[in-house]
C-alpha positions as CSV (number, residue, x, y, z in Angstrom):
1,X,97.8,99.9,133.0
2,X,99.8,102.6,131.2
3,X,97.2,105.3,130.5
4,X,94.3,103.2,129.4
5,X,96.1,100.3,127.9
6,X,98.8,97.7,128.7
7,X,101.5,96.5,126.3
8,X,102.0,92.8,126.2
9,X,104.0,90.3,124.2
10,X,102.1,88.1,121.7
11,X,102.4,84.9,123.8
12,X,100.9,86.8,126.9
13,X,98.1,88.3,124.8
14,X,97.2,84.8,123.4
15,X,97.1,83.4,126.9
16,X,95.0,86.3,128.1
17,X,92.5,85.8,125.2
18,X,92.2,82.1,126.0
19,X,91.4,82.9,129.6
20,X,88.6,85.2,128.4
21,X,86.8,82.7,126.3
22,X,88.7,82.9,123.0
23,X,89.3,79.3,122.1
24,X,91.5,80.0,119.1
25,X,93.0,83.5,119.0
26,X,94.4,82.8,115.5
27,X,90.8,82.4,114.1
28,X,88.3,83.9,116.6
29,X,89.2,87.7,116.2
30,X,86.3,90.1,115.7
31,X,87.8,91.9,112.7
32,X,91.1,93.2,111.2
33,X,91.9,96.9,110.8
34,X,91.8,98.1,107.2
35,X,94.9,100.1,107.8
36,X,97.7,98.0,109.4
37,X,95.6,94.7,109.3
38,X,96.0,94.1,113.0
39,X,93.7,91.7,114.7
40,X,91.0,93.1,117.1
41,X,89.2,91.2,119.8
42,X,86.3,92.7,121.8
43,X,86.1,90.9,125.1
44,X,82.9,90.4,127.2
45,X,84.4,92.5,130.1
46,X,84.5,95.5,127.7
47,X,88.2,95.4,127.1
48,X,89.7,95.4,123.5
49,X,92.8,93.4,122.6
50,X,94.9,94.4,119.6
51,X,97.6,92.1,118.1
52,X,99.9,92.8,115.1
53,X,99.0,91.0,111.9
54,X,101.9,88.5,112.2
55,X,101.4,87.6,115.9
56,X,105.2,88.3,116.3
57,X,105.7,91.9,117.5
58,X,103.3,92.5,120.3
59,X,100.1,94.3,121.0
60,X,97.8,95.9,123.7
61,X,95.0,95.3,126.1
62,X,92.8,98.4,126.1
63,X,90.6,99.3,129.1
64,X,87.6,99.8,126.9
65,X,86.4,100.6,123.4
66,X,86.7,104.4,124.0
67,X,90.4,104.0,124.8
68,X,90.9,101.8,121.7
69,X,89.1,104.3,119.5
70,X,91.3,107.1,120.8
71,X,94.3,105.3,119.6
72,X,92.8,104.5,116.3
73,X,91.8,108.2,115.9
74,X,95.3,109.3,116.7
75,X,96.9,106.7,114.4
76,X,99.8,106.3,116.9
77,X,100.2,102.9,118.4
78,X,102.9,102.9,121.1
79,X,105.4,101.0,119.0
80,X,107.8,101.6,116.2
81,X,107.2,99.8,113.0
82,X,109.6,96.8,113.2
83,X,110.4,96.8,109.5
84,X,111.3,100.4,108.9
85,X,111.4,102.0,105.5
86,X,113.5,105.1,104.8
87,X,110.3,107.1,104.9
88,X,109.8,106.0,108.6
89,X,113.2,107.5,109.4
90,X,112.3,111.0,108.3
91,X,108.6,110.9,109.2
92,X,108.0,114.3,110.6
93,X,110.0,116.2,108.1
94,X,108.4,114.3,105.2
95,X,105.0,115.3,106.4
96,X,105.8,118.8,105.6
97,X,108.5,118.1,103.0
98,X,107.5,121.2,101.0
99,X,108.7,123.3,103.9
100,X,111.9,121.4,104.4
101,X,113.5,121.7,101.0
102,X,116.2,124.1,102.1
103,X,117.1,121.8,105.1
104,X,117.6,118.9,102.7
105,X,119.6,121.1,100.3
106,X,121.9,122.1,103.1
107,X,122.2,118.5,104.3
108,X,123.3,117.3,100.9
109,X,125.7,120.1,100.6
110,X,127.3,119.1,103.9
111,X,127.3,115.3,103.2
112,X,128.6,115.7,99.6
113,X,131.0,118.5,100.4
114,X,129.3,120.8,97.8
115,X,128.0,124.3,98.0
116,X,125.0,124.6,95.8
117,X,122.9,127.6,96.8
118,X,120.2,127.1,94.2
119,X,118.3,124.0,93.1
120,X,119.2,123.3,89.5
121,X,119.6,120.3,87.2
122,X,123.3,120.7,87.6
123,X,123.1,120.6,91.4
124,X,120.8,117.5,91.2
125,X,123.3,115.8,88.9
126,X,126.2,116.5,91.3
127,X,124.2,115.3,94.3
128,X,123.2,112.1,92.5
129,X,126.7,111.4,91.4
130,X,128.1,111.9,94.9
131,X,125.4,109.7,96.6
132,X,125.9,106.9,94.0
133,X,129.6,107.0,95.0
134,X,128.8,107.0,98.8
135,X,126.4,104.1,98.2
136,X,129.1,102.0,96.6
137,X,131.2,102.7,99.8
138,X,128.1,101.9,101.9
139,X,128.0,105.4,103.5
140,X,124.6,106.5,102.4
141,X,121.9,107.0,105.1
142,X,118.2,107.2,104.9
143,X,118.3,110.9,105.5
144,X,120.6,111.3,102.5
145,X,118.1,109.4,100.3
146,X,115.1,111.4,101.5
147,X,117.1,114.6,101.0
148,X,117.9,113.6,97.4
149,X,114.1,112.8,96.8
150,X,113.3,116.3,98.3
151,X,115.7,118.0,95.9
152,X,114.7,116.1,92.8
153,X,111.0,116.5,93.6
154,X,111.3,120.2,94.1
155,X,113.1,120.7,90.8
156,X,110.5,118.7,89.0
157,X,107.7,120.6,90.8
158,X,109.0,123.9,89.8
159,X,109.7,122.9,86.1
160,X,106.2,121.3,85.7
161,X,104.2,123.7,87.8
162,X,103.1,120.6,89.8
163,X,102.4,120.1,93.5
164,X,103.9,118.1,96.3
165,X,101.7,115.3,97.7
166,X,102.0,112.5,100.1
167,X,100.8,109.0,99.7
168,X,99.8,107.4,103.1
169,X,101.0,103.8,103.7
170,X,100.9,101.7,106.8
171,X,103.6,99.7,108.5
172,X,103.0,97.0,111.0
173,X,101.5,99.6,113.4
174,X,101.7,103.2,112.2
175,X,101.5,105.1,109.0
176,X,104.3,106.6,106.9
177,X,104.2,108.9,104.0
178,X,105.7,108.6,100.6
179,X,106.3,111.9,98.8
180,X,105.2,112.2,95.2
181,X,104.7,115.0,92.6
182,X,101.2,115.7,91.3
183,X,101.4,117.1,87.7
184,X,99.0,119.5,86.1
185,X,96.9,116.7,84.7
186,X,96.2,115.4,88.2
187,X,98.6,112.4,87.5
188,X,100.8,111.1,90.3
189,X,104.5,111.0,89.3
190,X,106.4,108.3,91.2
191,X,109.7,110.0,90.5
192,X,111.2,108.7,93.8
193,X,110.9,105.1,92.7
194,X,113.0,105.8,89.6
195,X,115.4,107.8,91.6
196,X,115.9,105.1,94.2
197,X,116.3,102.5,91.4
198,X,119.0,104.7,89.9
199,X,120.9,104.7,93.2
200,X,120.5,100.9,93.5
201,X,122.0,100.3,90.1
202,X,124.6,103.0,90.4
203,X,123.2,105.1,87.5
204,X,123.8,108.8,87.8
205,X,121.6,110.4,85.2
206,X,119.5,113.2,86.6
207,X,118.0,114.3,83.4
208,X,116.5,110.9,82.7
209,X,114.7,111.1,86.0
210,X,113.6,114.7,85.8
211,X,112.3,114.4,82.2
212,X,110.0,111.6,83.2
213,X,107.0,113.7,84.2
214,X,104.2,111.3,83.1
215,X,102.1,110.1,86.0
216,X,101.6,106.4,86.6
217,X,98.0,106.8,87.7
218,X,95.5,109.5,88.2
219,X,95.1,111.0,91.7
220,X,91.6,109.6,91.8
221,X,92.8,106.1,91.1
222,X,95.7,106.3,93.7
223,X,93.2,107.5,96.3
224,X,91.4,104.2,96.0
225,X,94.4,102.4,97.4
226,X,96.1,105.0,99.6
227,X,95.0,108.2,101.0
228,X,96.6,111.1,99.1
229,X,97.4,114.5,100.8
230,X,98.1,117.3,98.4
231,X,100.5,119.9,100.0
232,X,99.0,123.2,98.8
233,X,101.1,125.7,100.7
234,X,104.3,125.8,98.6
């Protein structure tokens, strides 16, 4: 056991479950988590078995329910999400993105060979044009894209008097956070979706993105599907 759990491959976990009275592990699970939809089995010996929702990436045998609950409470399974999003790659900085704006501005200056000291629409246009060019040459990284999201989001926040917020999503194992802007009408602006679409289709029009300040859904409605965290300390 490592701490109070043991990491196993899916085949080994299925074999272990069958030895402990689970005749069909694909059907006889006790429940699925509502977060990452992993399968949970509570064994008669007090142990808890967790397998990812595809039965392909691995899982754990927990010593007891308390150990399993500690992992659930921490929301940190000892795995990396196998299918990473760009938001996984910058997880810690995104969690406090409102405090990392200057880091991302400097990152873009370095990558794009620019020297913008203030965040303006002109700076946003320059960064976007440079990253579109880098994308064509397949040079753009996930950090570059998150940096661009941070810059555009901060300009939009300042212009609208809005707030940064995070939308909590789950990968195969652990959560990641998608940054959004909350406008004064408590509507969630998915500006990063339109920004990434512009990058994908090689369209460098910063004003079109920054002028679209209408929220797709209300904060209350989004919270029904994903936990929203408003970052108050700007």
